C-alpha positions in Angstrom: 135.8 26.2 135.7 132.7 25.1 133.8 134.2 25.9 130.4 137.3 23.9 131.3 135.2 20.9 132.3 133.2 21.2 129.1 136.4 21.2 127.1 137.4 17.9 128.8 134.0 16.3 128.4 133.1 17.4 124.9 136.3 17.9 123.0 139.8 19.2 123.8 141.2 22.0 121.7 143.8 19.8 120.1 141.1 17.5 118.7 138.9 20.4 117.7 141.6 21.9 115.5 142.2 18.5 113.9 138.5 18.1 113.2 138.4 21.6 111.6 141.2 20.5 109.3 139.5 17.2 108.6 136.3 19.0 107.8 138.0 21.1 105.3 139.8 18.2 103.6 137.0 15.7 103.6 133.9 15.4 105.8 133.4 14.5 109.4 130.8 12.3 111.0 127.6 13.9 112.4 128.8 13.0 115.9 132.2 14.8 115.3 130.4 17.7 113.8 128.2 18.1 116.8 131.1 17.9 119.2 133.0 20.5 117.2 130.0 22.8 117.1 129.6 22.5 120.9 133.3 23.2 121.4 133.3 26.2 119.1 130.4 27.7 121.1 132.5 27.8 124.2 136.1 28.2 123.0 137.1 31.6 121.7 140.5 30.4 120.8 139.2 27.7 118.5 136.7 30.1 116.9 139.7 32.4 116.1 141.6 29.5 114.7 138.6 28.5 112.5 138.3 32.0 111.2 142.0 32.1 110.3 141.7 28.7 108.6 138.8 29.9 106.5 140.8 33.0 105.5 143.8 30.9 104.5 141.7 28.5 102.5 140.1 31.4 100.7 143.4 33.1 99.9 145.0 29.9 98.7 142.1 29.0 96.4 141.8 32.5 94.9 145.5 33.0 94.5 146.2 29.7 92.8 143.2 29.7 90.6 143.5 33.3 89.5 147.2 33.6 88.8 148.2 30.2 87.6 144.9 28.7 86.4 146.0 25.5 88.2 143.4 22.9 89.2 144.1 21.7 92.6 142.0 19.4 94.9 141.3 19.8 98.6 143.7 17.1 99.6 146.6 19.1 98.1 145.5 22.2 100.0 145.2 20.0 103.2 148.7 18.7 102.6 150.1 22.2 102.3 148.4 23.2 105.5 149.8 20.2 107.3 153.3 21.1 106.2 152.8 24.7 107.4 151.5 23.6 110.8 154.4 21.2 111.2 156.9 23.9 110.4 155.2 26.2 112.9 155.4 23.4 115.4 151.8 23.8 116.5 
């Protein structure tokens, strides 16, 4: 019950995942960073999502740079992630 209340007060999961994506693409404000940190301390599902997001970022960067020697920026990676999420209907 307390965790559910904290989710509502601090940050719902839907906003937390968006902030994680935003943090990877650009930067987030100190207030947003604090809220996200608090949320991640209590939400095991969002911590798992964050871990998967980090793995995906790492794989994409290593794969693209190693095999094709392509220079890509973070906004292109973010655009790709957004398309994948949209296709998965998350």
